[in-house]
N, CA, C and O atoms as CSV, one atom per row, in Angstrom:
chain,resi,resn,atom,element,x,y,z
A,1,MET,N,N,-13.799,5.303,-1.544
A,1,MET,CA,C,-14.373,5.364,-2.870
A,1,MET,C,C,-13.281,5.611,-3.919
A,1,MET,O,O,-13.334,5.058,-5.018
A,2,MET,N,N,-12.297,6.441,-3.575
A,2,MET,CA,C,-11.218,6.714,-4.512
A,2,MET,C,C,-10.447,5.429,-4.820
A,2,MET,O,O,-10.032,5.214,-5.958
A,3,TYR,N,N,-10.253,4.571,-3.805
A,3,TYR,CA,C,-9.522,3.330,-4.025
A,3,TYR,C,C,-10.282,2.403,-4.952
A,3,TYR,O,O,-9.677,1.690,-5.752
A,4,MET,N,N,-11.596,2.406,-4.852
A,4,MET,CA,C,-12.392,1.577,-5.752
A,4,MET,C,C,-12.206,2.042,-7.200
A,4,MET,O,O,-12.135,1.219,-8.112
A,5,ARG,N,N,-12.128,3.335,-7.406
A,5,ARG,CA,C,-11.892,3.860,-8.751
A,5,ARG,C,C,-10.511,3.463,-9.251
A,5,ARG,O,O,-10.351,3.071,-10.407
A,6,ILE,N,N,-9.516,3.566,-8.379
A,6,ILE,CA,C,-8.152,3.186,-8.760
A,6,ILE,C,C,-8.099,1.705,-9.103
A,6,ILE,O,O,-7.501,1.321,-10.108
A,7,ILE,N,N,-8.718,0.873,-8.278
A,7,ILE,CA,C,-8.725,-0.571,-8.523
A,7,ILE,C,C,-9.444,-0.880,-9.828
A,7,ILE,O,O,-8.958,-1.680,-10.628
A,8,LEU,N,N,-10.585,-0.259,-10.050
A,8,LEU,CA,C,-11.346,-0.493,-11.275
A,8,LEU,C,C,-10.551,-0.067,-12.505
A,8,LEU,O,O,-10.499,-0.803,-13.490
A,9,CYS,N,N,-9.937,1.101,-12.462
A,9,CYS,CA,C,-9.122,1.573,-13.590
A,9,CYS,C,C,-7.936,0.649,-13.835
A,9,CYS,O,O,-7.606,0.345,-14.981
A,10,THR,N,N,-7.295,0.204,-12.756
A,10,THR,CA,C,-6.169,-0.718,-12.867
A,10,THR,C,C,-6.608,-2.011,-13.537
A,10,THR,O,O,-5.927,-2.524,-14.426
A,11,MET,N,N,-7.758,-2.538,-13.102
A,11,MET,CA,C,-8.251,-3.777,-13.697
A,11,MET,C,C,-8.563,-3.600,-15.179
A,11,MET,O,O,-8.234,-4.469,-15.987
A,12,ILE,N,N,-9.183,-2.501,-15.539
A,12,ILE,CA,C,-9.535,-2.262,-16.948
A,12,ILE,C,C,-8.273,-2.180,-17.802
A,12,ILE,O,O,-8.207,-2.781,-18.874
A,13,VAL,N,N,-7.275,-1.439,-17.332
A,13,VAL,CA,C,-6.015,-1.314,-18.074
A,13,VAL,C,C,-5.318,-2.671,-18.154
A,13,VAL,O,O,-4.852,-3.064,-19.223
A,14,ASP,N,N,-5.240,-3.393,-17.027
A,14,ASP,CA,C,-4.589,-4.705,-17.019
A,14,ASP,C,C,-5.277,-5.685,-17.960
A,14,ASP,O,O,-4.616,-6.393,-18.720
A,15,ILE,N,N,-6.599,-5.724,-17.908
A,15,ILE,CA,C,-7.340,-6.636,-18.785
A,15,ILE,C,C,-7.144,-6.226,-20.242
A,15,ILE,O,O,-6.957,-7.078,-21.110
A,16,GLY,N,N,-7.186,-4.928,-20.507
A,16,GLY,CA,C,-6.950,-4.448,-21.871
A,16,GLY,C,C,-5.580,-4.858,-22.385
A,16,GLY,O,O,-5.450,-5.318,-23.520
A,17,LEU,N,N,-4.554,-4.693,-21.551
A,17,LEU,CA,C,-3.199,-5.096,-21.948
A,17,LEU,C,C,-3.100,-6.610,-22.121
A,17,LEU,O,O,-2.469,-7.096,-23.060
A,18,ALA,N,N,-3.728,-7.349,-21.207
A,18,ALA,CA,C,-3.683,-8.807,-21.291
A,18,ALA,C,C,-4.362,-9.299,-22.565
A,18,ALA,O,O,-3.879,-10.227,-23.214
A,19,ILE,N,N,-5.481,-8.676,-22.919
A,19,ILE,CA,C,-6.170,-9.068,-24.150
A,19,ILE,C,C,-5.337,-8.646,-25.358
A,19,ILE,O,O,-5.138,-9.423,-26.292
A,20,GLY,N,N,-4.850,-7.396,-25.325
A,20,GLY,CA,C,-4.073,-6.883,-26.461
A,20,GLY,C,C,-2.782,-7.631,-26.690
A,20,GLY,O,O,-2.431,-7.940,-27.828
A,21,VAL,N,N,-2.075,-7.923,-25.618
A,21,VAL,CA,C,-0.770,-8.577,-25.745
A,21,VAL,C,C,-0.913,-10.093,-25.647
A,21,VAL,O,O,-0.470,-10.826,-26.531
A,22,GLY,N,N,-1.533,-10.551,-24.568
A,22,GLY,CA,C,-1.620,-11.996,-24.332
A,22,GLY,C,C,-2.473,-12.733,-25.329
A,22,GLY,O,O,-2.042,-13.730,-25.909
A,23,TYR,N,N,-3.673,-12.252,-25.530
A,23,TYR,CA,C,-4.621,-12.944,-26.406
A,23,TYR,C,C,-4.283,-12.721,-27.876
A,23,TYR,O,O,-4.222,-13.673,-28.654
A,24,ALA,N,N,-4.066,-11.472,-28.252
A,24,ALA,CA,C,-3.865,-11.156,-29.663
A,24,ALA,C,C,-2.477,-11.512,-30.180
A,24,ALA,O,O,-2.341,-11.954,-31.321
A,25,ILE,N,N,-1.439,-11.327,-29.358
A,25,ILE,CA,C,-0.069,-11.531,-29.849
A,25,ILE,C,C,0.499,-12.879,-29.418
A,25,ILE,O,O,0.999,-13.637,-30.248
A,26,VAL,N,N,0.425,-13.181,-28.116
A,26,VAL,CA,C,1.044,-14.398,-27.588
A,26,VAL,C,C,0.165,-15.623,-27.833
A,26,VAL,O,O,0.669,-16.727,-28.041
A,27,GLY,N,N,-1.145,-15.421,-27.806
A,27,GLY,CA,C,-2.041,-16.529,-28.099
A,27,GLY,C,C,-2.641,-17.236,-26.898
A,27,GLY,O,O,-3.116,-18.364,-27.029
A,28,ILE,N,N,-2.633,-16.592,-25.709
A,28,ILE,CA,C,-3.312,-17.213,-24.576
A,28,ILE,C,C,-4.823,-17.099,-24.784
A,28,ILE,O,O,-5.293,-16.307,-25.600
A,29,SER,N,N,-5.560,-17.894,-24.041
A,29,SER,CA,C,-7.013,-17.869,-24.221
A,29,SER,C,C,-7.596,-16.558,-23.699
A,29,SER,O,O,-6.991,-15.881,-22.868
A,30,LEU,N,N,-8.770,-16.216,-24.195
A,30,LEU,CA,C,-9.456,-15.009,-23.739
A,30,LEU,C,C,-9.777,-15.131,-22.249
A,30,LEU,O,O,-9.715,-14.143,-21.517
A,31,TYR,N,N,-10.118,-16.330,-21.802
A,31,TYR,CA,C,-10.394,-16.594,-20.391
A,31,TYR,C,C,-9.170,-16.259,-19.539
A,31,TYR,O,O,-9.301,-15.621,-18.494
A,32,GLU,N,N,-7.985,-16.682,-19.973
A,32,GLU,CA,C,-6.751,-16.387,-19.234
A,32,GLU,C,C,-6.419,-14.896,-19.282
A,32,GLU,O,O,-5.949,-14.323,-18.299
A,33,ALA,N,N,-6.666,-14.282,-20.426
A,33,ALA,CA,C,-6.367,-12.854,-20.573
A,33,ALA,C,C,-7.235,-12.000,-19.659
A,33,ALA,O,O,-6.776,-10.977,-19.152
A,34,ILE,N,N,-8.464,-12.401,-19.445
A,34,ILE,CA,C,-9.362,-11.646,-18.564
A,34,ILE,C,C,-9.208,-12.099,-17.120
A,34,ILE,O,O,-9.163,-11.270,-16.210
A,35,GLY,N,N,-9.126,-13.405,-16.904
A,35,GLY,CA,C,-9.058,-13.952,-15.541
A,35,GLY,C,C,-7.748,-13.689,-14.829
A,35,GLY,O,O,-7.731,-13.519,-13.610
A,36,GLY,N,N,-6.645,-13.652,-15.570
A,36,GLY,CA,C,-5.334,-13.449,-14.948
A,36,GLY,C,C,-5.240,-12.162,-14.147
A,36,GLY,O,O,-4.901,-12.207,-12.964
A,37,PRO,N,N,-5.531,-11.009,-14.756
A,37,PRO,CA,C,-5.468,-9.751,-13.992
A,37,PRO,C,C,-6.470,-9.701,-12.833
A,37,PRO,O,O,-6.163,-9.171,-11.765
A,38,ILE,N,N,-7.660,-10.253,-13.049
A,38,ILE,CA,C,-8.665,-10.243,-11.975
A,38,ILE,C,C,-8.188,-11.104,-10.809
A,38,ILE,O,O,-8.281,-10.687,-9.654
A,39,PHE,N,N,-7.681,-12.293,-11.097
A,39,PHE,CA,C,-7.181,-13.182,-10.039
A,39,PHE,C,C,-6.004,-12.545,-9.307
A,39,PHE,O,O,-5.936,-12.593,-8.079
A,40,THR,N,N,-5.084,-11.952,-10.053
A,40,THR,CA,C,-3.902,-11.337,-9.440
A,40,THR,C,C,-4.297,-10.199,-8.508
A,40,THR,O,O,-3.791,-10.114,-7.389
A,41,LEU,N,N,-5.181,-9.335,-8.948
A,41,LEU,CA,C,-5.614,-8.224,-8.107
A,41,LEU,C,C,-6.354,-8.723,-6.870
A,41,LEU,O,O,-6.151,-8.205,-5.772
A,42,ALA,N,N,-7.206,-9.718,-7.045
A,42,ALA,CA,C,-7.923,-10.291,-5.902
A,42,ALA,C,C,-6.930,-10.884,-4.902
A,42,ALA,O,O,-7.085,-10.711,-3.693
A,43,TYR,N,N,-5.917,-11.578,-5.405
A,43,TYR,CA,C,-4.888,-12.163,-4.540
A,43,TYR,C,C,-4.175,-11.070,-3.743
A,43,TYR,O,O,-3.989,-11.207,-2.534
A,44,VAL,N,N,-3.782,-10.002,-4.406
A,44,VAL,CA,C,-3.071,-8.904,-3.738
A,44,VAL,C,C,-3.957,-8.269,-2.666
A,44,VAL,O,O,-3.498,-8.017,-1.552
A,45,LEU,N,N,-5.227,-8.011,-2.999
A,45,LEU,CA,C,-6.132,-7.388,-2.034
A,45,LEU,C,C,-6.381,-8.282,-0.827
A,45,LEU,O,O,-6.411,-7.798,0.304
A,46,VAL,N,N,-6.559,-9.576,-1.054
A,46,VAL,CA,C,-6.770,-10.512,0.064
A,46,VAL,C,C,-5.509,-10.590,0.916
A,46,VAL,O,O,-5.589,-10.558,2.144
A,47,LEU,N,N,-4.345,-10.692,0.275
A,47,LEU,CA,C,-3.097,-10.767,1.037
A,47,LEU,C,C,-2.872,-9.509,1.870
A,47,LEU,O,O,-2.455,-9.598,3.025
A,48,LEU,N,N,-3.146,-8.337,1.293
A,48,LEU,CA,C,-3.011,-7.090,2.047
A,48,LEU,C,C,-3.965,-7.072,3.238
A,48,LEU,O,O,-3.591,-6.644,4.330
A,49,GLY,N,N,-5.189,-7.535,3.029
A,49,GLY,CA,C,-6.167,-7.585,4.114
A,49,GLY,C,C,-5.729,-8.516,5.227
A,49,GLY,O,O,-5.846,-8.178,6.405
A,50,VAL,N,N,-5.225,-9.685,4.862
A,50,VAL,CA,C,-4.763,-10.655,5.865
A,50,VAL,C,C,-3.565,-10.094,6.634
A,50,VAL,O,O,-3.511,-10.188,7.860
A,51,LEU,N,N,-2.603,-9.510,5.907
A,51,LEU,CA,C,-1.441,-8.915,6.578
A,51,LEU,C,C,-1.868,-7.802,7.530
A,51,LEU,O,O,-1.358,-7.708,8.646
A,52,ASP,N,N,-2.792,-6.968,7.094
A,52,ASP,CA,C,-3.271,-5.878,7.943
A,52,ASP,C,C,-3.927,-6.425,9.211
A,52,ASP,O,O,-3.686,-5.915,10.305
A,53,LEU,N,N,-4.749,-7.452,9.066
A,53,LEU,CA,C,-5.378,-8.062,10.250
A,53,LEU,C,C,-4.334,-8.632,11.198
A,53,LEU,O,O,-4.411,-8.426,12.410
A,54,LEU,N,N,-3.358,-9.348,10.649
A,54,LEU,CA,C,-2.311,-9.935,11.484
A,54,LEU,C,C,-1.496,-8.866,12.212
A,54,LEU,O,O,-1.169,-9.021,13.389
A,55,LEU,N,N,-1.176,-7.792,11.512
A,55,LEU,CA,C,-0.379,-6.728,12.126
A,55,LEU,C,C,-1.140,-6.031,13.250
A,55,LEU,O,O,-0.528,-5.563,14.210
A,56,HIS,N,N,-2.463,-5.957,13.142
A,56,HIS,CA,C,-3.250,-5.353,14.216
A,56,HIS,C,C,-3.360,-6.264,15.438
A,56,HIS,O,O,-3.659,-5.796,16.536
A,57,ILE,N,N,-3.122,-7.558,15.252
A,57,ILE,CA,C,-3.197,-8.520,16.360
A,57,ILE,C,C,-1.892,-8.538,17.161
A,57,ILE,O,O,-1.905,-8.805,18.362
A,58,LEU,N,N,-0.768,-8.255,16.497
A,58,LEU,CA,C,0.539,-8.303,17.161
A,58,LEU,C,C,0.611,-7.286,18.300
A,58,LEU,O,O,-0.122,-6.297,18.298
A,59,PRO,N,N,1.499,-7.531,19.279
A,59,PRO,CA,C,1.624,-6.610,20.419
A,59,PRO,C,C,1.987,-5.191,19.972
A,59,PRO,O,O,2.781,-5.001,19.051
A,60,LYS,N,N,1.398,-4.215,20.633
A,60,LYS,CA,C,1.654,-2.811,20.283
A,60,LYS,C,C,3.103,-2.406,20.549
A,60,LYS,O,O,3.576,-1.416,19.991
A,61,SER,N,N,3.805,-3.149,21.385
A,61,SER,CA,C,5.209,-2.830,21.656
A,61,SER,C,C,6.063,-2.966,20.399
A,61,SER,O,O,7.141,-2.377,20.317
A,62,LEU,N,N,5.597,-3.728,19.428
A,62,LEU,CA,C,6.306,-3.884,18.161
A,62,LEU,C,C,6.340,-2.570,17.387
A,62,LEU,O,O,7.222,-2.363,16.554
A,63,TYR,N,N,5.395,-1.693,17.655
A,63,TYR,CA,C,5.241,-0.452,16.915
A,63,TYR,C,C,5.749,0.758,17.688
A,63,TYR,O,O,5.171,1.842,17.607
A,64,ASP,N,N,6.822,0.571,18.433
A,64,ASP,CA,C,7.420,1.664,19.196
A,64,ASP,C,C,8.284,2.510,18.265
A,64,ASP,O,O,9.310,2.045,17.769
A,65,TYR,N,N,7.869,3.744,18.033
A,65,TYR,CA,C,8.550,4.624,17.077
A,65,TYR,C,C,9.996,4.930,17.459
A,65,TYR,O,O,10.749,5.436,16.627
A,66,LYS,N,N,10.400,4.638,18.690
A,66,LYS,CA,C,11.771,4.910,19.122
A,66,LYS,C,C,12.733,3.800,18.690
A,66,LYS,O,O,13.948,3.963,18.795
A,67,LYS,N,N,12.201,2.671,18.207
A,67,LYS,CA,C,13.061,1.576,17.765
A,67,LYS,C,C,13.835,1.993,16.520
A,67,LYS,O,O,13.354,2.784,15.708
A,68,LYS,N,N,15.021,1.457,16.388
A,68,LYS,CA,C,15.927,1.822,15.297
A,68,LYS,C,C,15.270,1.615,13.930
A,68,LYS,O,O,15.538,2.373,12.998
A,69,PHE,N,N,14.433,0.619,13.804
A,69,PHE,CA,C,13.775,0.310,12.531
A,69,PHE,C,C,12.995,1.501,11.979
A,69,PHE,O,O,12.949,1.703,10.766
A,70,TYR,N,N,12.386,2.284,12.854
A,70,TYR,CA,C,11.524,3.384,12.430
A,70,TYR,C,C,12.250,4.717,12.258
A,70,TYR,O,O,11.659,5.675,11.761
A,71,ILE,N,N,13.491,4.793,12.649
A,71,ILE,CA,C,14.238,6.054,12.585
A,71,ILE,C,C,14.915,6.173,11.225
A,71,ILE,O,O,15.666,5.286,10.820
A,72,SER,N,N,14.649,7.268,10.526
A,72,SER,CA,C,15.236,7.489,9.205
A,72,SER,C,C,16.716,7.797,9.333
A,72,SER,O,O,17.129,8.589,10.180
A,73,THR,N,N,17.504,7.164,8.486
A,73,THR,CA,C,18.938,7.429,8.470
A,73,THR,C,C,19.206,8.663,7.603
A,73,THR,O,O,18.334,9.133,6.872
A,74,LYS,N,N,20.417,9.163,7.704
A,74,LYS,CA,C,20.805,10.328,6.905
A,74,LYS,C,C,20.733,9.995,5.407
A,74,LYS,O,O,20.302,10.824,4.607
A,75,LYS,N,N,21.155,8.784,5.034
A,75,LYS,CA,C,21.110,8.372,3.629
A,75,LYS,C,C,19.667,8.270,3.134
A,75,LYS,O,O,19.368,8.635,1.996
A,76,GLU,N,N,18.790,7.782,3.979
A,76,GLU,CA,C,17.383,7.676,3.607
A,76,GLU,C,C,16.784,9.064,3.364
A,76,GLU,O,O,16.063,9.271,2.388
A,77,ILE,N,N,17.078,9.989,4.236
A,77,ILE,CA,C,16.582,11.361,4.088
A,77,ILE,C,C,17.133,11.991,2.809
A,77,ILE,O,O,16.406,12.669,2.085
A,78,GLN,N,N,18.422,11.765,2.534
A,78,GLN,CA,C,19.024,12.285,1.300
A,78,GLN,C,C,18.345,11.687,0.065
A,78,GLN,O,O,18.116,12.382,-0.925
A,79,PHE,N,N,18.027,10.397,0.133
A,79,PHE,CA,C,17.327,9.746,-0.980
A,79,PHE,C,C,15.962,10.392,-1.209
A,79,PHE,O,O,15.596,10.688,-2.347
A,80,TYR,N,N,15.209,10.611,-0.130
A,80,TYR,CA,C,13.893,11.245,-0.246
A,80,TYR,C,C,14.006,12.650,-0.842
A,80,TYR,O,O,13.177,13.061,-1.653
A,81,GLU,N,N,15.034,13.368,-0.430
A,81,GLU,CA,C,15.230,14.716,-0.988
A,81,GLU,C,C,15.596,14.640,-2.467
A,81,GLU,O,O,15.162,15.476,-3.259
A,82,LYS,N,N,16.386,13.649,-2.839
A,82,LYS,CA,C,16.817,13.501,-4.224
A,82,LYS,C,C,15.637,13.192,-5.146
A,82,LYS,O,O,15.618,13.648,-6.290
A,83,ILE,N,N,14.669,12.439,-4.675
A,83,ILE,CA,C,13.511,12.107,-5.513
A,83,ILE,C,C,12.381,13.128,-5.353
A,83,ILE,O,O,11.276,12.923,-5.854
A,84,ASN,N,N,12.664,14.221,-4.656
A,84,ASN,CA,C,11.689,15.309,-4.466
A,84,ASN,C,C,10.365,14.835,-3.885
A,84,ASN,O,O,9.298,15.201,-4.376
A,85,ILE,N,N,10.437,14.035,-2.857
A,85,ILE,CA,C,9.225,13.442,-2.283
A,85,ILE,C,C,8.231,14.496,-1.799
A,85,ILE,O,O,7.023,14.262,-1.838
A,86,ARG,N,N,8.710,15.635,-1.349
A,86,ARG,CA,C,7.804,16.686,-0.844
A,86,ARG,C,C,6.862,17.191,-1.942
A,86,ARG,O,O,5.755,17.644,-1.650
A,87,LYS,N,N,7.294,17.114,-3.188
A,87,LYS,CA,C,6.482,17.623,-4.296
A,87,LYS,C,C,5.313,16.691,-4.633
A,87,LYS,O,O,4.241,17.159,-5.017
A,88,TRP,N,N,5.513,15.379,-4.494
A,88,TRP,CA,C,4.494,14.457,-4.979
A,88,TRP,C,C,3.867,13.562,-3.922
A,88,TRP,O,O,2.895,12.868,-4.222
A,89,LYS,N,N,4.382,13.548,-2.695
A,89,LYS,CA,C,3.857,12.601,-1.707
A,89,LYS,C,C,2.385,12.853,-1.371
A,89,LYS,O,O,1.667,11.909,-1.041
A,90,GLY,N,N,1.929,14.084,-1.445
A,90,GLY,CA,C,0.534,14.385,-1.163
A,90,GLY,C,C,-0.425,13.934,-2.254
A,90,GLY,O,O,-1.637,13.907,-2.043
A,91,LYS,N,N,0.108,13.582,-3.413
A,91,LYS,CA,C,-0.728,13.132,-4.528
A,91,LYS,C,C,-0.924,11.617,-4.536
A,91,LYS,O,O,-1.782,11.101,-5.254
A,92,VAL,N,N,-0.134,10.915,-3.744
A,92,VAL,CA,C,-0.233,9.462,-3.680
A,92,VAL,C,C,-1.383,9.091,-2.743
A,92,VAL,O,O,-1.460,9.609,-1.629
A,93,PRO,N,N,-2.281,8.196,-3.183
A,93,PRO,CA,C,-3.393,7.794,-2.309
A,93,PRO,C,C,-2.881,7.180,-1.014
A,93,PRO,O,O,-1.845,6.516,-0.991
A,94,GLU,N,N,-3.611,7.409,0.043
A,94,GLU,CA,C,-3.235,6.912,1.369
A,94,GLU,C,C,-4.304,5.915,1.807
A,94,GLU,O,O,-5.485,6.254,1.881
A,95,MET,N,N,-3.881,4.682,2.098
A,95,MET,CA,C,-4.833,3.591,2.338
A,95,MET,C,C,-5.781,3.842,3.497
A,95,MET,O,O,-6.923,3.382,3.457
A,96,GLY,N,N,-5.358,4.538,4.505
A,96,GLY,CA,C,-6.235,4.785,5.649
A,96,GLY,C,C,-7.474,5.576,5.288
A,96,GLY,O,O,-8.491,5.503,5.977
A,97,ALA,N,N,-7.389,6.328,4.213
A,97,ALA,CA,C,-8.528,7.140,3.782
A,97,ALA,C,C,-9.686,6.289,3.285
A,97,ALA,O,O,-10.802,6.789,3.139
A,98,SER,N,N,-9.435,5.001,3.023
A,98,SER,CA,C,-10.485,4.140,2.475
A,98,SER,C,C,-11.328,3.487,3.564
A,98,SER,O,O,-12.004,2.494,3.293
A,99,GLY,N,N,-11.309,3.994,4.748
A,99,GLY,CA,C,-12.144,3.456,5.812
A,99,GLY,C,C,-11.370,3.129,7.072
A,99,GLY,O,O,-11.959,2.805,8.103
A,100,GLY,N,N,-10.055,3.212,6.990
A,100,GLY,CA,C,-9.233,2.946,8.165
A,100,GLY,C,C,-8.915,4.234,8.899
A,100,GLY,O,O,-9.795,5.070,9.106
A,101,PHE,N,N,-7.691,4.392,9.281
A,101,PHE,CA,C,-7.232,5.565,10.020
A,101,PHE,C,C,-6.418,6.426,9.056
A,101,PHE,O,O,-5.294,6.066,8.704
A,102,SER,N,N,-6.958,7.530,8.637
A,102,SER,CA,C,-6.262,8.405,7.697
A,102,SER,C,C,-5.084,9.093,8.376
A,102,SER,O,O,-5.208,9.662,9.460
A,103,LYS,N,N,-3.931,9.023,7.699
A,103,LYS,CA,C,-2.715,9.640,8.234
A,103,LYS,C,C,-2.299,10.854,7.417
A,103,LYS,O,O,-1.184,11.352,7.572
A,104,ARG,N,N,-3.173,11.329,6.561
A,104,ARG,CA,C,-2.838,12.466,5.701
A,104,ARG,C,C,-2.619,13.734,6.523
A,104,ARG,O,O,-1.680,14.484,6.255
A,105,ASN,N,N,-3.471,13.985,7.519
A,105,ASN,CA,C,-3.364,15.186,8.351
A,105,ASN,C,C,-3.670,14.836,9.802
A,105,ASN,O,O,-4.453,13.929,10.088
A,106,LEU,N,N,-3.042,15.567,10.705
A,106,LEU,CA,C,-3.398,15.444,12.120
A,106,LEU,C,C,-4.776,16.060,12.317
A,106,LEU,O,O,-5.027,17.178,11.865
A,107,LYS,N,N,-5.660,15.348,12.979
A,107,LYS,CA,C,-7.009,15.867,13.203
A,107,LYS,C,C,-7.214,16.333,14.647
A,107,LYS,O,O,-8.234,16.934,14.986
A,108,SER,N,N,-6.224,16.040,15.481
A,108,SER,CA,C,-6.333,16.412,16.887
A,108,SER,C,C,-4.937,16.454,17.498
A,108,SER,O,O,-4.007,15.827,16.991
A,109,LEU,N,N,-4.802,17.193,18.582
A,109,LEU,CA,C,-3.543,17.210,19.323
A,109,LEU,C,C,-3.686,16.495,20.662
A,109,LEU,O,O,-2.808,16.583,21.521
A,110,GLU,N,N,-4.796,15.790,20.831
A,110,GLU,CA,C,-5.008,15.016,22.053
A,110,GLU,C,C,-3.975,13.889,22.113
A,110,GLU,O,O,-3.699,13.256,21.094
A,111,PRO,N,N,-3.401,13.629,23.290
A,111,PRO,CA,C,-2.362,12.588,23.412
A,111,PRO,C,C,-2.805,11.220,22.892
A,111,PRO,O,O,-2.012,10.519,22.263
A,112,GLU,N,N,-4.059,10.829,23.143
A,112,GLU,CA,C,-4.539,9.523,22.684
A,112,GLU,C,C,-4.539,9.456,21.159
A,112,GLU,O,O,-4.161,8.441,20.572
A,113,TYR,N,N,-4.967,10.546,20.524
A,113,TYR,CA,C,-4.995,10.595,19.061
A,113,TYR,C,C,-3.578,10.538,18.493
A,113,TYR,O,O,-3.323,9.811,17.533
A,114,ILE,N,N,-2.656,11.303,19.082
A,114,ILE,CA,C,-1.259,11.320,18.618
A,114,ILE,C,C,-0.657,9.925,18.749
A,114,ILE,O,O,0.049,9.472,17.849
A,115,GLN,N,N,-0.928,9.240,19.859
A,115,GLN,CA,C,-0.410,7.880,20.046
A,115,GLN,C,C,-0.962,6.940,18.970
A,115,GLN,O,O,-0.223,6.118,18.428
A,116,ARG,N,N,-2.242,7.056,18.664
A,116,ARG,CA,C,-2.845,6.217,17.622
A,116,ARG,C,C,-2.244,6.551,16.258
A,116,ARG,O,O,-1.991,5.655,15.453
A,117,PHE,N,N,-2.018,7.825,16.000
A,117,PHE,CA,C,-1.424,8.275,14.744
A,117,PHE,C,C,-0.039,7.638,14.572
A,117,PHE,O,O,0.270,7.095,13.511
A,118,ILE,N,N,0.778,7.706,15.604
A,118,ILE,CA,C,2.128,7.127,15.553
A,118,ILE,C,C,2.059,5.619,15.373
A,118,ILE,O,O,2.810,5.049,14.581
A,119,TYR,N,N,1.159,4.972,16.106
A,119,TYR,CA,C,0.966,3.518,15.989
A,119,TYR,C,C,0.629,3.139,14.544
A,119,TYR,O,O,1.210,2.197,14.004
A,120,GLU,N,N,-0.290,3.852,13.921
A,120,GLU,CA,C,-0.727,3.548,12.554
A,120,GLU,C,C,0.402,3.777,11.549
A,120,GLU,O,O,0.523,3.032,10.577
A,121,ILE,N,N,1.224,4.798,11.774
A,121,ILE,CA,C,2.358,5.049,10.880
A,121,ILE,C,C,3.368,3.910,10.986
A,121,ILE,O,O,3.874,3.434,9.969
A,122,CYS,N,N,3.662,3.474,12.195
A,122,CYS,CA,C,4.601,2.369,12.387
A,122,CYS,C,C,4.042,1.074,11.789
A,122,CYS,O,O,4.780,0.309,11.168
A,123,LEU,N,N,2.763,0.833,11.973
A,123,LEU,CA,C,2.126,-0.345,11.398
A,123,LEU,C,C,2.239,-0.304,9.871
A,123,LEU,O,O,2.521,-1.323,9.241
A,124,GLY,N,N,2.022,0.855,9.286
A,124,GLY,CA,C,2.143,1.012,7.840
A,124,GLY,C,C,3.554,0.726,7.344
A,124,GLY,O,O,3.727,0.145,6.273
A,125,GLU,N,N,4.561,1.124,8.108
A,125,GLU,CA,C,5.947,0.848,7.730
A,125,GLU,C,C,6.198,-0.654,7.652
A,125,GLU,O,O,6.830,-1.133,6.712
A,126,ILE,N,N,5.705,-1.389,8.636
A,126,ILE,CA,C,5.896,-2.843,8.635
A,126,ILE,C,C,5.118,-3.472,7.484
A,126,ILE,O,O,5.609,-4.398,6.839
A,127,LEU,N,N,3.913,-2.979,7.222
A,127,LEU,CA,C,3.123,-3.494,6.105
A,127,LEU,C,C,3.854,-3.266,4.780
A,127,LEU,O,O,3.880,-4.156,3.931
A,128,HIS,N,N,4.444,-2.092,4.597
A,128,HIS,CA,C,5.207,-1.826,3.377
A,128,HIS,C,C,6.390,-2.778,3.255
A,128,HIS,O,O,6.664,-3.291,2.170
A,129,LEU,N,N,7.085,-3.014,4.347
A,129,LEU,CA,C,8.227,-3.925,4.330
A,129,LEU,C,C,7.772,-5.338,3.938
A,129,LEU,O,O,8.371,-5.974,3.071
A,130,LEU,N,N,6.721,-5.811,4.581
A,130,LEU,CA,C,6.244,-7.170,4.292
A,130,LEU,C,C,5.768,-7.310,2.852
A,130,LEU,O,O,6.066,-8.313,2.203
A,131,THR,N,N,5.042,-6.334,2.345
A,131,THR,CA,C,4.573,-6.447,0.966
A,131,THR,C,C,5.737,-6.358,-0.016
A,131,THR,O,O,5.717,-6.994,-1.070
A,132,GLY,N,N,6.749,-5.569,0.334
A,132,GLY,CA,C,7.940,-5.511,-0.514
A,132,GLY,C,C,8.675,-6.824,-0.531
A,132,GLY,O,O,9.111,-7.281,-1.588
A,133,VAL,N,N,8.822,-7.444,0.636
A,133,VAL,CA,C,9.507,-8.736,0.729
A,133,VAL,C,C,8.720,-9.815,-0.029
A,133,VAL,O,O,9.304,-10.698,-0.658
A,134,LEU,N,N,7.406,-9.728,0.042
A,134,LEU,CA,C,6.567,-10.716,-0.650
A,134,LEU,C,C,6.411,-10.406,-2.137
A,134,LEU,O,O,5.712,-11.123,-2.854
A,135,GLY,N,N,7.056,-9.348,-2.596
A,135,GLY,CA,C,6.997,-9.019,-4.011
A,135,GLY,C,C,5.757,-8.272,-4.421
A,135,GLY,O,O,5.387,-8.268,-5.596
A,136,LEU,N,N,5.117,-7.646,-3.474
A,136,LEU,CA,C,3.868,-6.931,-3.753
A,136,LEU,C,C,4.050,-5.463,-3.477
A,136,LEU,O,O,3.250,-4.873,-2.750
A,137,HIS,N,N,5.056,-4.865,-4.024
A,137,HIS,CA,C,5.379,-3.469,-3.732
A,137,HIS,C,C,4.147,-2.607,-3.898
A,137,HIS,O,O,3.730,-2.284,-5.010
A,138,VAL,N,N,3.564,-2.237,-2.740
A,138,VAL,CA,C,2.317,-1.456,-2.746
A,138,VAL,C,C,2.583,-0.087,-2.161
A,138,VAL,O,O,1.670,0.734,-2.071
C-alpha cells in the first residue's frame, strides 16, 4: 500500500511538472504533458516486473552469496560509511514489503528462512544492477 502512495505521489508531481514546464513553457500538447509521465512510469513498472520474473526463473546457483560479485569491497564499505547509510537506509522503502519477501528484518532463525533471506538479497542486488545498466536507477 505504501508503494501505491509513492507511485501516485510521483505521478502527480511528474504530471504537474510536465504541465507546468512542458505545456506552459515549452509548448507540448496537454495530452503529451499528462501521457508522458504516465507512460514512463508504466514502462518502468512493467520492466521491473518482467526483470523480477526472469530473475526468479534463473538457476538459484546464480545467487550464491559467496561469489565475488556479492562481497563488499573495502572501498564500497568506506563509500557507504561516507554517505552515512546507517542513518537513512531504514527510511528508504523496501520493495519486498509490497507483497514479496520483506528483507527489512529477520523474522526467523530457521535455516530455510535464512537461506531464502540470502537468496532474496542476492536477487535484489542483480535487479539493482540490471535496472542501473538499463538506465532505470531504482
